[in-house]
ROVOPA-923578 format. One record per residue: residue in one letter; x, y, z of N, C-alpha, C, O in turn. Coordinates in steps of 0.02 Angstrom, whole numbers. Layout:
BEGIN
a, X, Y, Z, X, Y, Z, X, Y, Z, X, Y, Z
...
//
This chain:
BEGIN
m, 3168, -369, 17, 3136, -410, -33, 3070, -438, -8, 3019, -439, -43
k, 3071, -462, 57, 3010, -488, 86, 2956, -435, 88, 2898, -449, 74
n, 2975, -375, 107, 2926, -320, 112, 2896, -305, 44, 2836, -291, 39
k, 2936, -306, -9, 2910, -293, -76, 2860, -347, -96, 2808, -332, -125
l, 2877, -409, -82, 2831, -464, -98, 2766, -459, -59, 2712, -470, -86
t, 2772, -442, 4, 2713, -435, 47, 2669, -378, 20, 2609, -386, 15
l, 2701, -321, 4, 2663, -265, -23, 2631, -283, -90, 2574, -264, -103
l, 2667, -318, -132, 2641, -338, -196, 2581, -386, -187, 2530, -379, -221
l, 2588, -433, -141, 2534, -480, -127, 2474, -443, -98, 2417, -457, -118
l, 2485, -397, -53, 2431, -357, -24, 2396, -316, -77, 2334, -312, -77
a, 2433, -285, -121, 2404, -245, -176, 2361, -290, -221, 2307, -270, -242
f, 2386, -350, -235, 2348, -397, -277, 2282, -416, -243, 2230, -419, -276
l, 2285, -430, -178, 2225, -449, -141, 2173, -392, -140, 2114, -404, -149
i, 2196, -331, -129, 2151, -273, -129, 2119, -265, -198, 2059, -254, -203
f, 2160, -270, -251, 2133, -264, -318, 2081, -319, -332, 2029, -305, -360
s, 2097, -380, -311, 2051, -436, -321, 1985, -425, -284, 1932, -439, -311
c, 1990, -400, -223, 1929, -386, -184, 1887, -332, -217, 1825, -337, -220
k, 1919, -281, -242, 1883, -227, -277, 1847, -254, -338, 1790, -234, -351
q, 1879, -298, -375, 1847, -328, -435, 1786, -369, -414, 1733, -365, -446
n, 1793, -408, -360, 1737, -448, -336, 1679, -404, -313, 1621, -419, -323
e, 1697, -348, -281, 1646, -301, -257, 1608, -271, -316, 1547, -264, -313
k, 1644, -253, -368, 1612, -225, -428, 1565, -276, -460, 1509, -259, -479
e, 1588, -338, -466, 1545, -391, -494, 1483, -401, -452, 1427, -408, -478
y, 1492, -402, -386, 1435, -412, -340, 1385, -355, -349, 1324, -367, -354
n, 1408, -292, -351, 1363, -235, -359, 1327, -238, -427, 1267, -223, -430
n, 1362, -258, -479, 1330, -264, -544, 1275, -317, -543, 1221, -307, -570
n, 1289, -374, -510, 1238, -426, -504, 1178, -403, -464, 1121, -420, -481
q, 1190, -366, -410, 1135, -340, -369, 1092, -293, -409, 1030, -297, -407
n, 1123, -247, -446, 1085, -200, -487, 1044, -236, -540, 986, -218, -553
e, 1073, -286, -570, 1038, -326, -620, 977, -361, -589, 923, -363, -619
s, 986, -388, -530, 932, -423, -495, 876, -374, -477, 817, -391, -486
i, 894, -315, -453, 843, -264, -436, 804, -245, -498, 743, -239, -496
n, 839, -234, -554, 805, -215, -616, 758, -269, -639, 703, -255, -663
n, 779, -333, -633, 735, -388, -653, 673, -391, -610, 618, -403, -635
n, 681, -382, -544, 624, -383, -498, 576, -326, -512, 515, -335, -509
q, 603, -267, -526, 560, -209, -541, 521, -222, -604, 462, -203, -608
s, 551, -253, -653, 516, -267, -716, 461, -318, -704, 407, -313, -734
k, 473, -368, -661, 421, -417, -645, 363, -383, -608, 305, -398, -622
n, 379, -339, -560, 327, -305, -522, 286, -258, -565, 228, -245, -550
n, 315, -232, -619, 278, -188, -663, 223, -226, -701, 176, -195, -725
d, 230, -292, -706, 179, -333, -739, 117, -342, -696, 64, -359, -722
l, 124, -331, -630, 67, -341, -585, 21, -280, -588, 45, -224, -596
p, -44, -291, -582, -89, -234, -581, -81, -195, -516, -63, -224, -464
t, -93, -131, -519, -92, -91, -458, -164, -78, -437, -209, -75, -479
i, -174, -70, -373, -242, -63, -348, -265, 9, -356, -236, 56, -330
n, -318, 16, -394, -351, 79, -403, -424, 69, -382, -461, 36, -418
p, -444, 98, -326, -511, 84, -299, -568, 101, -348, -623, 75, -340
r, -555, 142, -397, -608, 160, -444, -627, 104, -492, -684, 100, -514
n, -579, 61, -508, -595, 9, -557, -590, -62, -529, -594, -111, -567
i, -582, -69, -463, -578, -135, -433, -628, -140, -376, -629, -98, -331
t, -669, -192, -377, -715, -203, -322, -689, -260, -279, -665, -311, -305
f, -694, -252, -214, -672, -304, -168, -724, -359, -166, -783, -347, -179
p, -704, -420, -148, -752, -476, -143, -806, -460, -92, -792, -435, -37
d, -868, -473, -110, -923, -464, -63, -941, -531, -31, -910, -582, -47
k, -991, -531, 12, -1010, -592, 48, -1031, -648, 0, -1014, -706, 12
n, -1066, -631, -54, -1087, -682, -102, -1027, -714, -137, -1024, -775, -146
q, -979, -672, -157, -920, -699, -190, -881, -743, -141, -856, -796, -160
i, -875, -721, -79, -839, -760, -29, -871, -829, -21, -836, -880, -22
m, -937, -831, -13, -972, -894, -4, -961, -940, -64, -947, -999, -56
n, -967, -914, -124, -957, -954, -185, -885, -978, -191, -873, -1034, -212
d, -838, -934, -173, -767, -953, -177, -749, -1009, -127, -704, -1049, -140
l, -785, -1012, -71, -769, -1061, -20, -798, -1130, -34, -776, -1180, -5
l, -847, -1134, -79, -877, -1200, -94, -824, -1249, -117, -784, -1235, -163
g, -823, -1308, -85, -774, -1359, -101, -709, -1353, -63, -668, -1399, -65
k, -697, -1297, -28, -636, -1287, 10, -646, -1313, 82, -703, -1322, 104
s, -591, -1326, 117, -594, -1351, 186, -549, -1310, 231, -498, -1284, 211
v, -571, -1305, 295, -531, -1274, 347, -551, -1304, 414, -610, -1309, 429
s, -502, -1323, 454, -510, -1349, 522, -570, -1397, 530, -612, -1387, 574
g, -572, -1447, 488, -623, -1499, 495, -690, -1485, 461, -735, -1526, 464
w, -696, -1429, 430, -758, -1410, 396, -745, -1406, 321, -696, -1378, 299
t, -790, -1435, 282, -788, -1428, 209, -852, -1392, 188, -907, -1412, 205
f, -843, -1337, 150, -900, -1298, 127, -932, -1335, 68, -901, -1344, 16
k, -995, -1357, 79, -1029, -1398, 28, -1085, -1362, -8, -1092, -1370, -69
k, -1124, -1321, 28, -1182, -1288, -2, -1188, -1217, 24, -1167, -1201, 80
l, -1217, -1174, -17, -1227, -1104, 4, -1275, -1100, 63, -1271, -1053, 103
d, -1321, -1149, 69, -1369, -1148, 124, -1337, -1157, 192, -1368, -1144, 243
e, -1274, -1178, 194, -1240, -1188, 258, -1217, -1122, 291, -1204, -1121, 351
f, -1214, -1069, 253, -1191, -1005, 279, -1249, -969, 314, -1297, -948, 281
d, -1244, -961, 380, -1294, -922, 417, -1273, -849, 421, -1315, -804, 419
l, -1207, -837, 428, -1182, -769, 434, -1111, -766, 406, -1069, -809, 421
v, -1099, -716, 365, -1032, -701, 340, -1020, -627, 356, -1053, -583, 327
d, -975, -614, 401, -962, -545, 423, -889, -528, 411, -845, -557, 444
i, -875, -482, 366, -807, -460, 351, -786, -412, 407, -813, -356, 412
l, -739, -433, 448, -717, -393, 505, -661, -345, 488, -658, -290, 516
n, -618, -365, 442, -560, -324, 427, -534, -342, 358, -541, -399, 336
s, -504, -294, 324, -471, -308, 260, -403, -274, 261, -394, -220, 289
k, -354, -308, 230, -286, -282, 229, -256, -299, 161, -262, -356, 138
i, -224, -251, 129, -191, -263, 65, -117, -272, 78, -84, -230, 109
l, -90, -329, 53, -20, -345, 61, 15, -342, -7, -14, -365, -57
d, 74, -315, -10, 114, -315, -71, 77, -290, -133, 95, -309, -189
n, 26, -250, -124, -11, -218, -178, -46, -265, -226, -74, -243, -276
n, -45, -331, -212, -82, -376, -256, -113, -435, -218, -138, -482, -248
v, -110, -432, -151, -142, -484, -110, -188, -450, -60, -167, -404, -24
l, -249, -473, -57, -299, -448, -11, -311, -501, 42, -324, -559, 25
e, -308, -481, 105, -320, -527, 160, -382, -504, 197, -383, -448, 224
l, -434, -546, 199, -495, -529, 234, -500, -570, 298, -491, -631, 297
t, -515, -537, 353, -531, -572, 415, -607, -577, 418, -642, -526, 416
v, -633, -638, 421, -705, -649, 413, -730, -694, 470, -700, -745, 487
y, -786, -673, 500, -820, -715, 548, -872, -755, 510, -911, -728, 471
l, -873, -821, 522, -921, -865, 489, -964, -901, 541, -938, -926, 591
d, -1029, -902, 529, -1076, -942, 569, -1108, -990, 520, -1140, -969, 472
l, -1101, -1055, 533, -1120, -1106, 485, -1164, -1159, 517, -1159, -1172, 578
t, -1206, -1190, 477, -1245, -1248, 499, -1234, -1304, 449, -1247, -1296, 390
d, -1209, -1361, 474, -1197, -1419, 431, -1262, -1439, 397, -1313, -1450, 430
y, -1260, -1445, 332, -1320, -1459, 292, -1350, -1527, 309, -1411, -1535, 308
y, -1308, -1576, 323, -1333, -1644, 335, -1344, -1659, 410, -1396, -1687, 428
l, -1296, -1639, 453, -1300, -1656, 524, -1333, -1601, 566, -1351, -1613, 623
h, -1340, -1543, 537, -1369, -1484, 571, -1328, -1460, 630, -1354, -1426, 674
d, -1263, -1478, 632, -1218, -1453, 684, -1202, -1380, 670, -1197, -1359, 613
d, -1194, -1342, 724, -1176, -1272, 719, -1101, -1264, 725, -1070, -1291, 771
w, -1072, -1227, 679, -1000, -1212, 679, -993, -1137, 674, -1034, -1103, 643
d, -940, -1110, 704, -924, -1040, 693, -850, -1028, 707, -816, -1070, 735
g, -828, -969, 687, -758, -951, 700, -735, -897, 653, -771, -873, 610
q, -673, -878, 663, -643, -825, 624, -591, -855, 578, -550, -896, 598
v, -593, -835, 515, -546, -860, 465, -514, -802, 428, -539, -745, 429
i, -458, -817, 397, -425, -768, 353, -429, -796, 282, -406, -852, 269
i, -457, -756, 238, -465, -776, 168, -421, -730, 126, -426, -669, 131
s, -379, -761, 85, -332, -722, 44, -354, -723, -29, -375, -775, -55
y, -349, -666, -61, -364, -658, -132, -305, -626, -166, -270, -584, -137
g, -294, -645, -229, -241, -615, -269, -273, -573, -324, -323, -593, -354
l, -243, -516, -337, -268, -472, -390, -238, -494, -457, -177, -496, -464
q, -280, -509, -504, -258, -533, -570, -256, -474, -619, -278, -419, -604
k, -228, -488, -677, -222, -435, -728, -289, -408, -752, -293, -353, -778
d, -342, -448, -743, -409, -425, -762, -441, -381, -708, -500, -366, -711
n, -400, -361, -658, -422, -320, -601, -477, -352, -560, -519, -317, -531
q, -477, -419, -558, -525, -456, -518, -486, -493, -463, -429, -514, -473
w, -518, -499, -406, -489, -537, -350, -505, -610, -360, -563, -629, -370
h, -454, -653, -357, -462, -725, -365, -440, -759, -300, -387, -743, -272
f, -481, -806, -276, -469, -841, -214, -400, -874, -214, -382, -907, -263
l, -363, -866, -159, -298, -899, -151, -302, -954, -99, -286, -1012, -113
n, -323, -936, -37, -328, -987, 15, -368, -963, 75, -387, -904, 80
i, -382, -1010, 119, -417, -995, 182, -380, -1028, 239, -355, -1084, 232
s, -375, -993, 295, -344, -1021, 355, -383, -995, 415, -420, -945, 409
g, -376, -1027, 470, -410, -1003, 530, -438, -1061, 569, -416, -1118, 563
n, -486, -1045, 611, -512, -1094, 657, -588, -1091, 660, -618, -1040, 677
l, -620, -1146, 642, -692, -1154, 650, -703, -1207, 703, -666, -1257, 706
e, -753, -1197, 745, -767, -1244, 798, -837, -1272, 792, -884, -1236, 774
n, -843, -1337, 806, -908, -1370, 808, -938, -1355, 877, -911, -1377, 928
n, -993, -1319, 878, -1024, -1299, 941, -1070, -1353, 969, -1097, -1344, 1024
n, -1079, -1408, 934, -1124, -1461, 957, -1087, -1524, 977, -1118, -1577, 982
k, -1023, -1520, 988, -985, -1580, 1005, -1012, -1614, 1067, -1024, -1675, 1066
d, -1021, -1576, 1122, -1043, -1606, 1185, -1116, -1593, 1200, -1147, -1629, 1239
d, -1144, -1542, 1169, -1212, -1521, 1186, -1257, -1531, 1126, -1242, -1504, 1073
k, -1310, -1567, 1134, -1356, -1579, 1078, -1414, -1529, 1077, -1458, -1536, 1035
t, -1414, -1479, 1122, -1466, -1428, 1120, -1444, -1373, 1072, -1385, -1356, 1070
p, -1492, -1345, 1035, -1472, -1293, 988, -1445, -1232, 1025, -1470, -1214, 1078
r, -1394, -1202, 998, -1367, -1143, 1031, -1407, -1082, 1014, -1442, -1079, 963
k, -1402, -1033, 1056, -1439, -971, 1046, -1408, -933, 987, -1348, -937, 974
t, -1451, -896, 954, -1425, -853, 900, -1386, -797, 930, -1406, -766, 980
r, -1329, -784, 901, -1289, -728, 926, -1264, -687, 868, -1259, -711, 812
s, -1249, -625, 882, -1223, -582, 829, -1154, -558, 850, -1135, -563, 908
i, -1118, -532, 802, -1052, -507, 815, -1051, -432, 799, -1080, -411, 749
q, -1019, -394, 840, -1015, -322, 830, -955, -306, 786, -900, -331, 798
n, -965, -266, 735, -910, -244, 693, -881, -181, 724, -917, -131, 731
t, -818, -183, 742, -786, -126, 774, -742, -88, 725, -682, -99, 722
d, -772, -44, 688, -735, -3, 640, -711, 60, 673, -678, 101, 641
//
C-alpha cells in the first residue's frame, strides 16, 4: 500500500512539474515574441540613408552639457574635435570616441581629453544625442604659461 501511495505521489509530482515546464516555456516564447515585435519598431542602420554625426553636429549637441568639471558654453571654445573611433551597439546606438581640445571662453584655460559620446538612432533615421562620458583635464591648473599646440594622430 505504501509503495502504491509513493508511486502515485511521485507520478503526481512529475505531472505537476511537466505542467509547470510547459507554462514556463509558453511564457518564454510569449516574451521573445513581444521583444521581437518591439525591436521591429526600431530603425535599422542602412548606410545609404543615414549620415553619422559630424564635428559640427557634435559641437552643437554638446552645448549646455557637462563632463568632468567642464561645461560646454560656446562653439568658440572648441579648438579641436577629432573622432577617433565609432562603434554601433545594438543596431540603434552609436558610440563615438572623440578627442577634444578646448579653451575656456572666459578664463582662457586649456582643457583636453578623450570622451565617449553616445547617439541613438530615431525613427527619422537621424542620430540624436544621448550622453557624454569621459575625462577632460585642465592643463593650466599649476602652470600659467600657455601650453604648446599639439596634434593627435588618427590610427585607422
